[in-house]
C-alpha positions in Angstrom: 13.1 -3.1 16.4 14.2 0.4 17.1 12.0 2.1 14.4 10.0 1.5 11.4 8.1 3.6 8.9 5.4 3.2 6.3 4.7 5.4 3.3 2.3 5.2 0.4 0.6 7.2 -2.4 -2.9 7.6 -3.7 -3.1 7.7 -7.5 -6.2 8.9 -9.3 -5.9 7.9 -13.0 -8.1 8.5 -16.0 -8.0 5.2 -18.0 -9.7 6.6 -21.1 -7.7 7.6 -24.2 -10.6 9.6 -25.6 -12.6 11.2 -22.8 -11.4 13.8 -20.3 -12.6 14.0 -16.7 -13.1 17.4 -15.0 -14.4 18.9 -11.7 -13.4 15.7 -9.9 -14.3 15.4 -6.2 -13.1 12.5 -4.1 -13.8 11.8 -0.4 -11.6 9.3 1.4 -12.5 7.0 4.3 -10.2 5.8 7.2 -7.5 8.5 7.0 -7.1 8.6 10.8 -3.8 6.7 10.8 -2.2 8.9 8.0 -0.8 12.3 7.9 -3.4 13.4 5.3 -4.8 16.7 6.5 -8.2 16.3 4.7 -10.3 13.5 3.5 -11.3 15.5 0.5 -9.4 15.7 -2.8 -10.4 18.0 -5.6 -8.9 17.8 -9.1 -9.7 20.3 -11.9 -9.0 18.0 -14.8 -7.5 14.7 -15.9 -6.5 14.4 -19.5 -6.1 11.3 -21.7 -2.3 11.1 -21.9 0.4 10.6 -19.3 1.3 12.5 -17.2 -1.8 14.7 -17.5 -4.1 11.7 -16.8 -2.7 10.9 -13.3 -2.9 12.8 -10.0 -0.8 11.5 -7.1 -0.8 12.3 -3.4 1.8 10.9 -1.1 1.2 10.2 2.6 2.9 8.6 5.6 1.4 6.4 8.3 1.6 7.5 11.9 3.8 5.6 14.4 0.9 3.9 16.1 0.2 1.8 13.1 0.9 -1.9 13.9 3.9 -3.5 12.4 2.9 -6.9 11.0 6.3 -8.0 9.8 8.3 -9.5 12.8 12.1 -9.4 12.9 14.1 -10.8 15.8 17.7 -11.7 16.2 18.8 -14.5 18.6 22.4 -14.8 19.9 23.9 -17.8 21.5 27.5 -18.3 22.6 27.3 -22.0 23.6 29.0 -24.8 21.6 25.6 -26.4 21.0 24.1 -23.2 19.8 23.1 -24.6 16.4 20.8 -27.2 18.1 19.4 -24.6 20.6 18.5 -22.1 17.9 16.1 -24.3 16.0 13.2 -23.1 13.9 10.5 -24.7 16.0 11.6 -23.1 19.3 12.3 -19.8 17.6 8.9 -19.7 16.1 7.2 -20.4 19.5 9.3 -17.6 21.0 8.2 -15.1 18.3 4.6 -15.9 18.8 4.6 -15.1 22.5 2.5 -12.0 23.4 4.5 -8.8 23.5 3.9 -5.4 24.9 3.3 -3.3 21.8 4.6 -0.2 23.5 7.9 -1.8 24.4 11.1 -1.6 22.4 13.8 -4.1 22.0 17.2 -2.8 23.1 20.4 -3.2 21.1 22.0 -6.6 21.7 25.4 -6.7 23.4 27.8 -9.6 24.1 29.2 -9.5 27.6 32.6 -10.8 28.4 33.3 -13.4 31.1 36.2 -12.3 33.4 38.6 -15.1 34.4 39.0 -16.1 38.0 41.9 -17.7 40.0 40.1 -21.1 39.9 40.9 -21.8 36.3 40.9 -25.6 36.5 37.6 -26.1 38.3 34.2 -26.6 36.6 31.1 -26.0 38.7 27.4 -24.9 38.4 25.4 -22.5 40.4 22.0 -20.9 40.3 23.2 -18.0 38.2 23.8 -20.2 35.1 26.5 -22.2 33.4 30.1 -21.9 34.6 32.7 -22.2 31.9 36.1 -23.7 32.2 37.8 -20.3 32.7 35.5 -19.7 35.8 33.2 -17.2 34.2 29.4 -17.4 34.3 27.1 -17.2 31.2 23.6 -16.2 32.2 21.1 -18.1 29.9 17.7 -16.6 29.1 15.6 -18.8 26.9 17.2 -19.4 23.6 20.0 -16.9 24.1 23.3 -16.7 26.0 25.6 -13.7 25.8 28.8 -14.6 27.8 32.2 -14.8 26.1 35.6 -15.7 27.5 38.6 -13.4 27.7 41.7 -14.2 25.7 40.0 -17.1 24.0 38.6 -17.4 20.4 34.9 -17.5 20.9 32.4 -18.6 18.2 29.1 -16.8 18.3 26.0 -18.1 16.6 23.4 -15.7 15.3 19.9 -16.5 14.1 17.7 -13.8 12.4 14.1 -14.8 12.2 11.4 -13.2 10.1 7.7 -13.8 10.3 4.9 -12.5 8.1 1.9 -11.5 10.1 0.1 -9.9 7.1 -2.8 -11.7 5.5 -1.1 -11.6 2.1 2.4 -12.5 1.0 5.3 -10.1 1.5 7.7 -9.7 -1.4 11.1 -8.3 -2.3 12.5 -8.8 1.2 16.1 -7.6 1.8 17.8 -8.0 5.2 21.1 -6.3 5.7 23.1 -7.3 8.9 26.1 -5.1 9.7 29.0 -7.0 11.3 31.0 -4.8 13.7 34.8 -4.7 13.6 35.1 -6.8 16.8 33.7 -9.8 15.0 35.7 -11.8 12.4 35.2 -14.7 10.0 31.5 -14.5 9.3 30.1 -17.7 7.8 26.5 -18.3 6.6 25.4 -21.6 8.0 21.8 -22.0 7.0 18.9 -20.2 5.3 15.5 -21.8 5.3 14.3 -19.5 2.6 16.0 -17.3 0.0 19.7 -16.7 -0.4 22.3 -15.0 1.8 25.8 -13.8 1.0 28.6 -11.9 2.7 29.6 -8.5 1.1 32.4 -6.8 3.1 31.1 -6.1 6.6 27.5 -7.0 5.8 25.5 -10.1 5.4 22.7 -9.6 2.8 19.7 -11.9 2.8 17.2 -11.7 0.0 13.8 -13.5 -0.2 11.5 -13.2 -3.2 8.3 -13.9 -1.3 7.2 -14.9 2.2 3.7 -16.3 2.6 1.4 -15.3 5.5 1.9 -16.8 9.0 5.2 -18.3 8.0 8.6 -18.0 9.8 12.0 -18.2 8.0 15.5 -18.3 9.5 19.1 -17.2 8.7 21.9 -18.6 10.8 25.5 -17.5 10.7 28.5 -17.6 12.9 31.3 -15.1 13.8 34.5 -15.3 15.9 35.5 -12.8 18.5 38.5 -12.5 20.8 38.6 -9.9 23.6 41.1 -8.9 26.3 38.8 -6.8 28.5 35.3 -7.0 30.1 33.7 -4.3 27.9 30.4 -5.1 26.2 30.4 -5.5 22.4 27.5 -4.4 20.2 26.5 -7.0 17.7 25.5 -4.8 14.8 22.3 -3.3 13.3 19.8 -5.0 11.1 18.0 -3.1 8.3 15.0 -4.7 6.6 13.0 -3.6 3.6 10.0 -5.3 2.0 6.8 -4.7 0.0 3.4 -5.7 1.5 -0.3 -5.1 1.0 -1.0 -4.1 4.6 -4.3 -4.2 6.4 -4.2 -0.4 6.6 -3.9 0.0 2.8 -7.0 -2.1 2.4 -8.8 0.2 4.9 -8.0 3.4 3.1 -11.0 3.6 0.8 -12.9 6.0 -1.5 -16.1 7.0 0.3 -17.5 9.3 -2.5 -16.4 10.1 -6.1 -18.0 12.3 -8.7 -16.8 14.0 -11.9 -17.9 15.3 -15.2 -17.1 13.8 -18.7 -18.4 14.0 -22.2 -22.2 13.8 -22.5 -25.3 15.3 -24.2 -28.7 16.1 -22.9 -31.9 17.8 -24.1 -35.6 18.1 -23.3 -38.2 16.5 -25.7 -41.6 18.2 -25.6 -44.9 17.1 -27.0 -48.3 18.9 -26.7 -51.3 16.8 -26.1 -53.9 16.8 -28.9 -56.8 16.4 -26.6 -55.6 18.9 -24.0 -54.1 22.0 -25.6 -51.4 23.8 -23.7 -50.6 20.6 -21.8 -47.2 19.3 -22.6 -45.5 16.0 -21.9 -41.7 16.5 -21.4 -38.8 14.1 -21.4 -35.3 14.8 -20.2 -33.0 12.9 -22.6 -29.5 12.2 -21.3 -27.0 10.6 -23.7 -23.8 9.2 -22.4 -21.5 9.7 -25.4 -18.4 8.8 -23.4 -16.8 5.3 -22.9 -17.5 5.5 -19.1 -20.3 3.9 -17.2 -22.2 6.9 -15.8 -24.7 7.1 -13.0 -26.9 10.1 -13.3 -27.8 10.9 -9.7 -29.0 14.6 -9.9 -30.7 16.7 -12.6 -31.6 20.4 -12.1 -34.3 21.6 -14.6 
């Protein structure tokens, strides 16, 4: 993952079709991870019809907000890659603790130069030796070596895991296939549907439940005649989620005025002239539930 961004909006809406709200003051809590400059929002008036009944403020989250949607691509150049890149091993790999500050570099496929010993097959500590004499260094589930002047089949696996505590929806994964790779074929999707459109593979998932991992596997062919490394293409992911941050951004205080009536009822005592019993009468004539928390007389 090279970058990610989160954005949102705060909408204050008057739901009434008959009663206006005015002199609205709102104080927000937990704005520290946003670019909001103040926790206080003041609105002069909200009417009863759209768009006058809605006030919207947009915001962005700072880069230190934790990304809870994991995306990882695995690449394997071995003939048994389909068995190696299985969902159980991939899920275990994704759940390994990672340094939050680290970034995953762009994947490259390294070519394996031929040697004079073309007919010999041998193994050494550096990894597996192919028939053309090159060495593919294997790290966990992935191998990146390809042979020169041979048609190589590369297996890709893109894994997604939802670490939110609620489902993620409207997921779209777009994998760009570079020109060096040909004949892309979708081999498997454990969830959703994937199709090839030009130089892209588009994978769509309606909903992904919490703590669940899904997988897309596809293959491509590549033939090279030099030892230069080949980039394997970018992955763009979009989705909708109710994040732990969004639940943390809360309204600390809210007050406003709406339609009401009030008056003072006075009654002089018969047995004590010039002594008056007074009542402040407040009549909520609006459709809102009102809490009267201050009265200046």
